[in-house]
C-alpha positions in Angstrom: 105.2 -44.4 70.9 102.1 -46.0 69.3 102.2 -49.7 68.4 101.0 -51.0 65.0 98.0 -53.3 65.4 97.7 -56.6 63.7 94.2 -57.7 62.6 93.1 -61.1 63.8 90.2 -62.7 61.9 88.0 -64.9 64.1 86.0 -67.4 62.1 82.9 -69.2 63.3 82.8 -72.8 62.0 79.2 -74.1 61.7 77.3 -72.1 59.1 80.5 -70.4 57.8 83.2 -73.0 57.1 80.9 -76.0 57.3 77.3 -76.3 55.9 76.3 -78.1 59.1 73.5 -76.0 60.6 70.5 -78.1 59.4 72.3 -81.3 60.5 73.1 -80.0 63.9 69.6 -78.8 64.4 68.3 -82.3 63.7 70.9 -83.7 66.1 69.7 -81.5 69.0 66.0 -82.2 68.3 66.8 -85.9 68.2 68.6 -85.7 71.5 65.8 -83.7 73.2 62.9 -85.8 71.8 63.0 -88.6 74.4 62.4 -86.0 77.1 59.5 -84.2 75.5 56.3 -84.8 77.4 53.9 -83.6 74.7 53.7 -82.9 71.0 53.2 -79.2 71.7 56.5 -79.1 73.7 58.3 -80.8 70.8 56.9 -78.3 68.3 57.7 -75.3 70.6 61.3 -76.3 70.9 61.7 -77.1 67.2 60.3 -73.7 66.4 62.7 -72.0 68.9 65.7 -73.9 67.5 64.8 -73.0 63.9 64.4 -69.3 64.8 67.6 -69.1 66.8 70.3 -70.9 64.7 73.2 -69.1 66.2 72.5 -69.8 69.9 74.7 -72.3 71.7 73.6 -75.8 72.5 73.7 -74.8 76.2 71.2 -72.0 75.7 68.9 -74.1 73.7 68.9 -77.0 76.2 68.2 -74.5 79.0 65.2 -73.2 77.1 63.9 -76.7 76.8 64.5 -77.5 80.4 62.5 -74.5 81.5 59.4 -76.0 79.8 59.6 -79.2 81.9 57.0 -79.2 84.7 57.9 -80.1 88.3 61.6 -80.8 87.7 63.9 -80.4 90.7 67.5 -79.2 90.3 69.1 -82.7 90.5 66.7 -84.1 87.9 67.1 -81.1 85.6 70.9 -81.3 85.7 70.8 -85.1 85.0 68.5 -84.5 81.9 70.7 -81.7 80.7 73.8 -83.9 80.9 72.1 -86.7 79.0 70.9 -84.4 76.3 74.2 -82.7 75.8 76.1 -86.0 75.8 73.8 -87.5 73.2 73.9 -84.3 71.1 77.7 -84.4 71.0 77.6 -88.0 69.9 75.2 -87.2 67.0 77.0 -83.9 66.2 80.4 -85.4 65.5 79.2 -87.5 62.6 77.0 -84.5 61.4 80.0 -82.2 61.2 82.4 -84.8 59.7 79.9 -85.4 56.8 79.1 -81.8 56.2 80.2 -79.8 53.1 83.1 -77.4 53.5 83.6 -74.1 51.8 86.7 -75.0 49.9 87.9 -71.4 49.9 88.7 -71.9 53.6 92.0 -73.5 52.4 92.9 -70.3 50.5 92.7 -68.0 53.5 96.5 -68.3 54.3 97.4 -67.1 50.9 96.0 -63.7 51.8 96.1 -63.6 55.6 98.9 -64.8 57.9 98.0 -68.1 59.6 99.0 -66.6 63.0 96.2 -64.1 62.5 93.5 -66.7 61.7 91.5 -67.9 64.6 88.7 -70.5 64.8 86.1 -69.9 67.5 83.2 -72.2 67.6 80.3 -73.3 69.9 81.5 -76.8 69.2 82.8 -78.9 72.1 86.6 -78.3 72.5 87.6 -81.9 72.0 85.2 -82.5 69.1 86.4 -79.2 67.4 90.0 -80.5 67.2 88.8 -83.8 65.7 86.7 -82.0 63.1 89.5 -79.5 62.3 92.0 -82.3 61.8 89.5 -84.3 59.7 89.1 -81.5 57.2 92.7 -80.3 57.5 92.0 -76.8 58.5 93.8 -77.3 61.9 96.9 -76.1 60.0 95.2 -73.0 58.7 94.1 -71.4 62.0 97.5 -70.7 63.6 96.0 -68.1 65.9 94.1 -70.7 67.8 91.3 -73.3 67.6 88.9 -72.6 70.4 85.7 -74.3 71.4 83.3 -74.3 74.3 82.6 -74.4 77.2 82.9 -71.8 78.6 80.6 -69.6 76.6 81.6 -68.1 73.2 81.4 -64.6 74.5 83.7 -65.5 77.4 86.2 -67.1 75.0 86.1 -64.0 72.7 86.6 -61.7 75.7 89.7 -63.7 76.7 91.1 -63.4 73.2 90.8 -59.6 73.2 92.3 -59.4 76.7 95.3 -61.4 75.6 95.8 -59.3 72.4 96.2 -55.8 73.6 98.0 -54.7 70.5 95.6 -56.5 68.1 92.4 -55.6 66.3 89.7 -58.2 65.8 87.2 -59.1 63.1 84.4 -61.6 63.8 83.2 -63.6 60.8 79.9 -65.5 61.3 76.5 -66.3 60.0 74.6 -65.6 63.2 73.0 -62.7 65.0 74.2 -64.0 68.4 77.8 -63.6 67.2 77.0 -60.1 65.9 75.7 -59.2 69.4 78.9 -60.5 71.0 81.0 -58.5 68.5 79.0 -55.3 69.2 79.3 -55.8 72.9 83.1 -56.1 72.6 83.2 -53.1 70.1 84.8 -55.1 67.3 84.1 -55.4 63.6 81.4 -58.0 62.5 81.3 -59.6 59.1 78.3 -61.7 57.9 78.9 -64.6 55.6 75.8 -65.6 53.7 76.6 -68.9 51.9 75.6 -71.5 54.6 73.5 -69.1 56.8 69.9 -69.9 57.7 68.5 -66.4 57.4 69.1 -63.2 55.3 70.5 -61.3 58.3 67.9 -58.5 58.3 69.4 -57.7 61.8 72.7 -56.7 60.2 73.6 -53.0 60.8 74.6 -50.6 58.1 78.2 -50.4 59.1 78.6 -54.2 59.2 79.8 -56.0 56.0 78.1 -58.8 54.2 79.8 -61.3 51.9 78.3 -64.1 49.9 81.1 -66.6 50.9 84.7 -66.9 52.0 85.9 -66.3 48.5 84.3 -62.9 48.3 85.6 -62.0 51.7 89.2 -63.0 50.7 89.0 -60.7 47.6 87.9 -57.8 49.9 89.9 -58.6 53.0 92.4 -55.8 52.6 89.8 -53.3 53.8 90.0 -54.8 57.3 93.8 -54.9 57.6 
């Protein structure tokens, strides 16, 4: 006998709920700057960061570390740890002082809280602090999930745990679209705080200006 599926809506935080992308970019560049060995290296990383807003902090730091000459494994791991630790310190204030899409608070009026999930590249501990600060920890009853491990791994775990559930990924980034496609789930692009126009979006993937517009049309995904 077939089981009716419930749709779970998995929201990204930075660039969807919070207008934090530019601030976080500045935080990572600031954390990496002391380890840059040339102006060219600094410019190359800044360009990479600007062109890949949806990548995790881990992927971006790995890209930077690959540009360091003559670094042994122990030294590289030490530098990576220092950069990530400094970034997390900067990032907390950046997120806490970011603008929020106020329609986030209206999501439970249309969608059951148990079907709302927050999945972010933010550090697990920091994510809970930010969610509590803005008060949306009460909205995402389906879970508040950060990293590490990777976002793709976390999403995969969600799907494996929810055999009778359908999933919709809502994000501003191509990297999240790629994860959704690899998992064969629906992807929705939210434009409001995004850093690009999503020319990479496929014809069968939806685009909404903001969370308000998504709420008005959310019935089509249930």
